[in-house]
C-alpha positions in Angstrom: -25.1 -67.9 -32.5 -25.2 -67.6 -28.7 -24.0 -64.6 -26.8 -21.1 -66.6 -25.3 -19.7 -67.3 -28.7 -20.4 -63.9 -30.2 -17.5 -61.8 -31.1 -16.6 -58.7 -29.1 -17.7 -56.6 -32.2 -21.1 -58.3 -32.1 -21.6 -57.4 -28.4 -20.2 -53.8 -28.8 -20.9 -52.8 -32.5 -18.6 -50.2 -33.8 -19.8 -47.1 -35.6 -19.7 -46.9 -39.4 -16.0 -46.8 -40.4 -15.1 -49.5 -37.9 -13.6 -47.4 -35.1 -15.3 -46.6 -31.7 -15.1 -43.2 -30.3 -12.2 -42.5 -27.8 -13.3 -42.6 -24.2 -13.9 -39.4 -22.5 -10.9 -38.3 -20.4 -11.6 -37.9 -16.7 -10.8 -34.6 -15.1 -10.3 -36.2 -11.7 -12.0 -33.3 -10.1 -14.0 -35.7 -7.9 -10.8 -37.1 -6.6 -9.5 -33.6 -5.8 -12.8 -32.9 -3.9 -12.5 -36.1 -1.9 -8.9 -35.3 -0.9 -9.9 -31.8 0.1 -12.6 -33.3 2.2 -9.9 -35.5 3.9 -7.7 -32.4 4.4 -10.7 -30.6 6.1 -11.4 -33.7 8.3 -7.7 -33.8 9.4 -7.5 -30.1 10.1 -10.7 -30.1 12.1 -9.6 -33.2 14.2 -6.3 -31.5 14.8 -8.1 -28.4 16.1 -10.2 -30.6 18.4 -6.9 -32.2 19.8 -5.4 -28.8 20.4 -8.6 -27.4 22.1 -8.9 -30.5 24.3 -5.3 -30.4 25.3 -5.0 -26.6 26.0 -8.4 -25.6 27.1 -9.8 -29.0 28.4 -12.9 -28.1 26.5 -14.2 -27.2 23.0 -14.6 -23.5 22.3 -16.3 -21.6 19.5 -13.0 -20.8 17.9 -12.8 -24.3 16.6 -16.1 -24.2 14.7 -15.1 -20.7 13.4 -11.8 -21.8 12.0 -13.0 -25.1 10.7 -16.0 -23.5 8.9 -13.9 -20.7 7.3 -11.2 -23.2 6.3 -13.7 -25.5 4.7 -15.5 -22.8 2.9 -12.4 -21.3 1.4 -11.0 -24.5 0.0 -14.3 -25.5 -1.4 -14.5 -22.3 -3.3 -11.0 -22.9 -4.6 -11.9 -26.3 -5.7 -15.0 -24.9 -7.5 -12.7 -22.4 -9.2 -10.3 -25.1 -10.4 -13.2 -27.2 -11.5 -14.5 -24.4 -13.6 -11.4 -22.6 -14.9 -8.8 -25.4 -14.9 -10.7 -28.6 -15.2 -7.8 -30.8 -16.3 -5.3 -29.7 -13.7 -3.5 -32.1 -11.5 -5.9 -33.3 -8.8 -3.2 -33.6 -6.1 -1.7 -30.0 -6.0 -4.6 -28.2 -4.3 -5.3 -30.9 -1.7 -1.8 -31.0 -0.7 -1.7 -27.2 -0.2 -5.0 -27.3 1.6 -3.6 -29.8 4.1 -0.4 -27.8 4.6 -2.4 -24.5 5.0 -4.8 -26.3 7.5 -1.9 -27.7 9.6 -0.3 -24.3 9.7 -3.6 -22.8 11.0 -3.7 -25.4 13.7 -0.3 -24.6 14.9 -0.8 -20.9 14.9 -4.0 -21.4 17.0 -2.1 -23.6 19.3 0.6 -20.9 19.7 -2.1 -18.4 20.3 -3.4 -20.3 23.2 0.1 -20.6 24.7 0.5 -16.8 24.4 -2.9 -16.3 26.1 -1.8 -18.6 29.0 1.6 -16.9 29.3 -0.1 -13.4 29.3 -2.6 -14.5 32.1 0.2 -16.0 34.1 2.2 -12.7 34.3 -0.9 -10.5 34.6 -0.7 -9.0 31.1 -3.5 -8.3 28.5 -4.3 -11.2 26.4 -3.0 -10.5 22.9 -5.5 -10.9 19.9 -5.2 -14.3 18.3 -3.1 -14.4 15.2 -5.0 -17.3 13.8 -7.9 -14.7 13.2 -5.5 -12.7 11.0 -4.1 -15.8 9.3 -7.7 -16.8 8.3 -8.2 -13.2 6.8 -4.9 -13.6 4.9 -5.9 -17.0 3.6 -9.1 -15.5 2.4 -7.2 -12.8 0.5 -4.9 -15.5 -0.9 -7.7 -17.6 -2.1 -9.2 -14.5 -3.7 -5.9 -13.8 -5.5 -5.8 -17.5 -6.5 -9.2 -17.4 -8.0 -8.5 -14.2 -9.7 -5.5 -15.6 -11.6 -7.4 -18.7 -12.6 -10.3 -16.5 -14.1 -8.1 -13.7 -15.7 -5.1 -15.7 -17.0 -6.7 -17.4 -19.9 -3.4 -18.6 -21.3 -0.2 -18.7 -19.2 1.9 -18.1 -22.3 0.6 -14.5 -22.3 3.1 -13.9 -19.5 6.0 -14.4 -21.9 4.8 -11.3 -23.9 5.3 -9.0 -20.8 8.3 -10.7 -19.4 10.5 -7.6 -19.5 7.9 -5.5 -17.9 7.4 -8.1 -15.2 11.2 -8.5 -14.7 11.6 -4.8 -14.3 8.7 -4.8 -11.8 10.3 -7.6 -9.8 13.6 -5.6 -9.6 11.6 -2.4 -8.4 9.9 -4.6 -5.8 13.3 -5.8 -4.6 14.8 -2.2 -4.6 12.1 -0.4 -2.8 12.9 -1.7 0.9 16.6 -1.0 0.2 16.0 2.7 -0.6 13.5 3.4 2.3 14.5 4.6 5.6 15.1 1.8 8.1 12.1 2.9 10.2 9.8 2.0 7.2 11.6 -1.2 6.0 13.7 -2.9 8.7 12.6 -5.7 11.0 15.0 -7.7 13.0 17.9 -6.4 11.1 16.6 -7.2 7.6 15.3 -4.4 5.2 12.8 -6.4 3.3 9.5 -4.7 4.4 7.3 -1.8 3.4 5.9 -0.7 6.7 3.1 1.8 6.9 0.6 2.5 9.8 -1.7 -0.4 9.9 -0.1 -2.1 6.9 3.1 -3.9 6.0 4.1 -6.0 2.9 7.1 -8.0 1.9 7.5 -7.1 -1.8 10.4 -9.6 -2.2 7.8 -12.5 -2.0 6.2 -11.2 -5.2 9.4 -10.3 -7.0 10.6 -13.9 -6.9 7.5 -14.8 -9.2 8.1 -12.0 -11.5 11.8 -12.7 -11.9 11.1 -16.4 -12.6 8.6 -15.5 -15.3 11.2 -13.0 -16.8 14.1 -15.6 -16.7 11.9 -18.4 -18.2 11.1 -16.1 -21.2 14.6 -15.0 -21.8 16.0 -18.5 -21.5 13.5 -19.8 -24.2 14.0 -16.7 -26.5 17.9 -16.9 -26.4 18.4 -20.5 -25.8 20.7 -20.9 -28.8 23.1 -18.5 -27.3 23.2 -20.4 -24.0 23.7 -23.8 -25.6 26.6 -22.6 -27.8 29.8 -24.3 -26.4 32.9 -22.5 -25.3 36.0 -24.0 -24.1 36.1 -27.8 -23.4 37.6 -28.4 -20.0 37.7 -31.7 -18.2 35.1 -33.2 -20.5 32.7 -30.4 -20.1 31.6 -27.7 -22.4 31.8 -24.3 -20.6 29.7 -21.4 -21.9 31.2 -18.5 -23.8 32.1 -15.4 -21.8 29.8 -13.2 -23.8 26.9 -15.5 -22.9 27.1 -15.1 -19.2 24.8 -12.1 -19.0 21.8 -13.6 -17.4 23.6 -15.4 -14.7 25.7 -12.4 -14.0 22.5 -10.4 -13.7 21.0 -12.9 -11.2 24.3 -12.9 -9.2 24.4 -9.1 -9.0 20.8 -8.9 -8.0 21.3 -11.5 -5.3 24.4 -9.8 -4.0 22.6 -6.4 -4.1 19.8 -8.0 -2.0 22.4 -9.4 0.5 24.3 -6.1 0.7 21.6 -3.5 0.9 18.8 -5.5 2.5 20.7 -8.0 4.7 18.5 -10.7 3.5 20.5 -14.0 3.1 17.4 -16.2 2.4 16.0 -14.2 -0.7 19.4 -13.9 -2.1 20.1 -17.6 -2.0 16.5 -18.4 -3.2 16.7 -16.2 -6.2 20.1 -17.3 -7.4 19.7 -21.0 -7.0 16.3 -21.0 -8.8 17.8 -19.0 -11.8 20.8 -21.4 -11.8 18.6 -24.4 -12.0 16.4 -23.0 -14.6 19.5 -22.2 -16.7 20.6 -25.8 -16.3 17.3 -27.1 -17.3 17.3 -24.9 -20.4 20.8 -25.9 -21.6 21.5 -29.2 -20.0 25.1 -28.1 -19.4 26.9 -28.9 -16.2 29.3 -25.9 -16.9 26.6 -23.4 -15.9 26.2 -25.2 -12.5 30.0 -25.0 -12.0 30.1 -21.3 -12.9 27.0 -20.5 -10.7 28.5 -22.4 -7.7 31.8 -20.4 -8.1 29.8 -17.1 -8.2 27.8 -18.2 -5.2 30.9 -19.0 -3.2 32.5 -15.7 -4.2 29.5 -13.7 -3.2 29.3 -15.3 0.2 32.9 -15.0 0.9 32.7 -11.4 0.1 29.6 -10.9 2.4 31.4 -12.8 5.2 34.4 -10.5 5.0 32.4 -7.4 4.6 29.4 -7.5 6.7 29.2 -8.1 10.5 25.7 -9.6 10.5 26.8 -12.4 8.2 29.7 -13.3 10.4 27.4 -13.4 13.4 25.0 -15.8 11.6 27.9 -18.0 10.6 29.3 -18.1 14.2 25.9 -18.7 15.6 25.5 -21.6 13.2 28.8 -23.2 14.1 28.2 -22.9 17.9 24.9 -21.6 19.0 25.5 -22.4 22.7 28.7 -20.1 22.8 26.2 -17.1 23.1 23.2 -18.8 24.3 21.5 -15.8 26.0 21.9 -13.6 22.9 22.5 -14.7 19.3 22.2 -18.3 19.9 19.1 -18.4 21.9 16.7 -18.9 19.1 18.4 -21.8 17.4 19.2 -23.4 20.8 15.6 -23.4 21.8 14.7 -24.8 18.5 17.1 -27.8 18.9 15.9 -28.3 22.5 12.3 -28.5 21.2 13.2 -31.1 18.4 15.0 -33.1 20.9 12.0 -33.1 23.3 9.6 -34.1 20.4 11.8 -37.1 19.6 10.3 -39.7 17.2 6.6 -39.5 18.0 6.3 -36.0 19.4 4.7 -34.7 22.6 1.3 -34.6 20.9 -0.7 -31.5 19.7 -1.1 -29.0 22.5 1.2 -30.9 24.9 4.6 -29.3 24.2 6.2 -26.0 24.8 6.9 -24.6 21.3 6.2 -21.0 22.4 9.6 -21.1 24.0 11.2 -20.7 20.6 11.1 -17.0 19.4 9.2 -16.5 16.1 7.6 -19.9 16.5 4.7 -18.8 14.2 6.9 -17.5 11.4 10.5 -18.6 10.8 10.4 -21.4 13.3 7.1 -23.2 12.7 9.0 -26.2 11.7 10.4 -26.5 15.2 6.8 -26.5 16.5 6.0 -29.3 14.1 9.1 -31.3 15.3 8.4 -30.8 18.9 4.6 -31.7 19.0 4.4 -34.1 16.0 7.9 -35.5 16.3 10.2 -36.9 13.6 7.2 -38.8 12.2 5.0 -35.7 11.8 7.8 -33.6 10.4 8.7 -36.3 7.9 5.0 -36.5 6.8 5.0 -32.8 6.2 8.2 -32.8 4.2 6.8 -35.6 2.2 3.8 -33.5 1.4 6.1 -30.8 0.1 8.1 -33.5 -1.7 4.9 -34.6 -3.5 3.9 -31.1 -4.4 7.2 -30.4 -6.0 7.2 -33.6 -7.9 3.8 -33.0 -9.3 5.0 -29.5 -10.3 8.1 -31.1 -12.1 5.8 -33.6 -13.8 3.7 -30.7 -15.1 6.9 -29.2 -16.5 7.7 -32.6 -18.3 4.2 -32.9 -19.6 3.5 -29.4 -21.0 4.2 -29.0 -24.7 5.8 -25.5 -24.9 9.3 -24.6 -23.7 8.2 -21.5 -21.8 5.7 -23.6 -19.9 8.3 -26.2 -19.0 10.8 -23.7 -17.7 8.2 -21.7 -15.8 6.6 -24.8 -14.1 10.1 -26.1 -13.3 11.2 -22.7 -11.8 8.0 -22.2 -9.7 8.3 -25.9 -8.4 12.0 -25.5 -7.7 11.6 -22.4 -5.7 9.3 -24.1 -3.3 11.8 -26.8 -2.9 14.7 -24.4 -2.1 12.6 -22.5 0.3 11.7 -25.5 2.2 15.2 -26.8 2.3 16.5 -23.4 3.5 13.9 -23.2 6.2 14.4 -26.7 7.5 18.1 -26.5 7.1 18.2 -23.3 9.3 15.9 -24.8 12.0 17.9 -27.9 12.3 21.3 -26.2 12.1 22.2 -27.8 8.8 22.9 -24.4 7.3 22.9 -20.8 8.7 19.6 -19.2 9.5 18.2 -17.1 6.6 14.9 -15.8 7.8 12.6 -17.4 5.2 9.2 -18.7 6.1 7.7 -22.2 5.4 5.3 -22.0 2.4 1.7 -22.1 3.0 2.2 -22.8 6.8 3.9 -19.8 8.4 2.1 -16.8 9.9 2.2 -13.9 7.4 0.2 -12.3 4.6 2.8 -11.6 2.0 4.2 -15.0 1.8 0.8 -16.7 1.9 -0.6 -14.5 -1.0 2.6 -14.8 -3.1 2.6 -18.5 -2.8 -1.1 -18.9 -3.8 -0.4 -16.7 -6.8 2.4 -19.0 -7.6 0.1 -21.9 -7.2 -2.6 -20.6 -9.5 0.0 -20.2 -12.3 1.3 -23.7 -11.8 -2.3 -25.0 -11.8 -3.0 -23.2 -15.1 0.1 -24.8 -16.6 -0.9 -28.2 -15.3 -4.4 -27.7 -16.9 -2.8 -27.0 -20.3 -0.5 -30.0 -19.8 -3.2 -32.5 -19.1 -5.9 -31.1 -21.4 -6.6 -33.6 -24.2 -5.6 -32.6 -27.7 -8.7 -31.5 -29.8 -8.6 -32.9 -33.3 -8.7 -30.2 -35.9 -11.9 -30.1 -38.0 -11.4 -31.2 -41.6 -12.2 -28.7 -44.2 -13.2 -29.3 -47.8 -10.7 -31.6 -49.5 -8.3 -29.8 -51.9 -9.0 -30.2 -55.6 -6.0 -32.6 -56.0 -7.4 -34.9 -53.4 -11.0 -34.7 -54.4 -12.5 -37.9 -55.8 -13.3 -38.3 -59.5 -16.9 -37.8 -60.4 -18.8 -38.7 -63.6 -20.5 -35.7 -64.9 -23.5 -36.6 -67.2 -23.6 -34.7 -70.6 -26.6 -32.3 -70.9 
């Protein structure tokens, strides 16, 4: 029989038993490496554009930043390849590109600050990009440490109450410290020491998400028990409102004592969405929305700084030279950028106060335009979608809620930041994840990323068939025993 007429089984003979072994599942780590290489290329070319536009030449800073950036993310890739081989191959490259673009914009603003200092005859400030590289190094170190030490993310559920208590302590510390050690720009959210400062709320959000994910899984039956049936919806029972009331009180406490609208909104909305995911009851969303409205109405009536932010949001030009200057300059910069932007290094983003931290989105909009800003938002959208896909794929309920909570907190943070910069909502003071200048936010978000990657690895890891032991006596085949 010719080869052409041979059956597929003749060409590829099966092993005894008639079944071929299952193909080895690809880990897609080479795809991840290729995408990280693309992120390194984009970041390096962006640095070249900034240097060429600002300095009209290429300086050693470009090589220093590009080499450090490439080395850090290759180390991160090797850590994922070794300790989370089945993780989603898109998550780390997206974060690498966001971090790289943030470094490019911070370096670009450093050059603008240096030019401004020279023009006014002032000392040239030290570049913040150097500090950002150092903080990225610490963040990658924390990322690798979590991948190595956290063998199974489900271990976090065992210590959920301890972690939740630690999260509350982290939130409370700035509130009880004197203003000289905790307050910056009116918000008491820092721990400030000589030569060192940290924003503990960034780490508290992760600890509280772990706590609420564990509690919602352990007490799910209580939250799914229906109470009154109103307008076609099953509202929860009054005695089951404990977790959402706790989250509401914590959020209001943060708003009252620390004057931090952003963290308050971030915590409560994340817990509310996790509660809805755990129960699938719209009643929780209605109750949470009502509590949120009550909290902000109370804050508006009682606290002057909240009224100032609302009035500035409604009409920033009414007090242009004072409270409305920041948001007004942001809107002018976005208008200047238009659709295509002025080009990297060709705008004037340094005119916006806090352009490296709270308003780095305005820098993106001015120099990269609507197209560039939409591309950055698309990267965040893909990151959140991959996190939610991880939540769908993982097998245990704790992992599902934890991955969904971690992903949603990134989405809320981006919405609040972009909404504030574009005057969609009042300013809140949050920073853009992975892009803004700052150590606390960067380190906390990389720890969050490491936990999400560990969950993704568990979700995508192929199931290992259990080894069959000796057959029970009832299932053993009959044997003929010869008479001796």
